[in-house]
N, C-alpha and C positions, 0 to 999 in steps of 0.2 A: 821498750822491752825491759830495760833495766829498771824503769820505774815500777813496772808490774812485779818484778822479782822482789824489789825492796818492799813494796806494799804487801806482798804475800808473806814475807818474813816478819814484817811488823804485826800482821794479823795473827800469825801463828804464835808469836811471842805473847801477844795479849791473850790468846786463847789458852795458852799453857799456864798462865799465872794462877788461875784458880786451882789447878791441880797441884802446883807447888805449895800453895798456901795450905791446902788441906793436909798435906803430909807433915808439915812442920808444926802444924797446930797454930800457925799464925793467922793473920787476917787474909781476906780473900785477895788482897793485892800484894801480899808479900812474896817475892820471887825466891825460887830455890835455884841456885846457880848450876848445879849438876844437871838438873832436868832441863834447864834452858839450853845448855850446851848440847846435850844429846838430841833434843828436839831440833835444834838448828842443824846439827850434823845430818840427821835423817832428812830434814827438809831439803838441805842443799844436795844431798845424795839423790833424793827423789827428783828434784829439779834437774839435776845433771842427767839422770836416766831419761826423764821425759824430754829434755832438750836434745838428747842424742837420738832417741828412737821415736817418740811420739810427735814431737814438734815438727819434724819435716813432713809427716803425713798430714797433720792439721794444716800446716802452712800450704802444702800442695793442694789440699782440698779447697782451702780458701782461694788460692790463686786460680784453681780450675773453675771454681764458681764465678770468680771475677771475670775470667776469660769468656765463660758461657754468657754471662750477663752482657759483656761488651759485644759479643757476637750477636746476641739477641737484639741489642740496641742497634747495631749496625744493620742487621736484617730488617728490623722495624723501619729504620731510616730508608733502606733500599725499597721496602714495600711502600712506604709513604711517597717516595719519589716516583715509583712506578705507578701508583694510584693517581698521583698528580698528573703524570704524563698521559695516562689513559683517560683521565677526566678532560684534559686539554684536547686530546685527540677526539674524544666524544663530542665535545663542544664544537670543534672544527668540523667534524662530520655532520653534526646537526645544522651548523650554519651553511655548509655546502648543500645539504639536503633542502634546506629552506630556500636558498637562492635558486637551486635547480627547480624546485617546485614553483617558485615565483616566475622563473623564466618559462617553464612549461605552460603555466597559466597565461602569461602574456602572449606566448606563441599561439596558444589555443584561442585566445580572444582575437588576436590578429587574423588567424585563419578563419574564424567565424565571421569576422567583419568582412574579410575578402569574399567569403562565400555569399554573405548577404548582399554585398555590392554586386557581385556577379549575377546573383539571382535577380536583383532589381534591374540591372542592365538588360538581362535576358528577357525579363518580363516587359520592360519598356520597349525593347526591340520587337518582341512578338506583338505587343499592342500596336506599335507603329505599323508593322506589316499587316496586321489585321485591319487597321484603319485604312491603310493604302488599298488593300484588297477590297474593302467595303466601298471605298470611293470609286475604284475602277468598276466594280459591279454596278454601283449607282449610275456612273457615267454610261456604262453599256446599256443599262435598263432605260436610261433617259434617251439615249440614241435610238434604241429599239422603239420606245414609246413615240419619239418624234417621227421615226420612219413609218410606224403604224399610222400616226396622225396624218402624215403626208399622203400615205396611200388612201386613207379614208377621205382626206380633203380632195385628192385628185378624183376619187370615185364620185364624191358628192358634187364636185365642180363639173365633172363630165355629165353626171345625171342632170344637174341643173341646166347646163348648156344644151344638152340634148332635148330637154323639154322646151327650152327657149327656141331652139332651131327647129325642133319638131322631129328630128330624127335621132337616131341613136349614134353616139360617138363612142366607139369601143376599139378603135384600132390602136395599134402601138404608136403610130405617128401622133395621134391626138394625145395620147397619154404622155409622150415625150414633150410635147409643146407645153402642157400644163405643168409638168414637173420642172421644166426649164424656167417657166414663169415663177413658180413657187421658190425655186432656188435663188432667184434674183430678189424676191421679196424678203426671204428669211434673213440675209445679212443685214438688211436695214432694220430689222427688229432689234 
């Protein structure tokens, strides 16, 4: 501050030199002592008035601007920290969402695999039941066919025997005799 006052006084003195020189008729750099003194007195008086009245407002405005700038910098720093926190939270939420989606996909795949396995087991069981039923039906049809074949064999045997004997064998007793004979013959087969 003192340097600026000294610099201002020096500049004022240099600026006043041409005016002094013009009045004396001397050269442009010849100083007139009376004018220099009055210029310095006015300048010092002006600096004192400015120092007393204007300088506090200027200094206050500069300080207020400095505070505003510091507040804005602090606010910007808080905003940057908040943005960094929000970015980190967003990244964390994104990672959680991805892991949840991956878990859901894995769970869905496992459920689909279980359903496929259950469907295959059910189909295999139904196939086995159908095959067993078909085998039972085939066995029943075979037994019916054998029974029918026995009856026809008995009828043919009785018809052949009746022709050989010359009379008709049709009684139940005759039929039982032939069936008994056929049942002894069948296990040997």
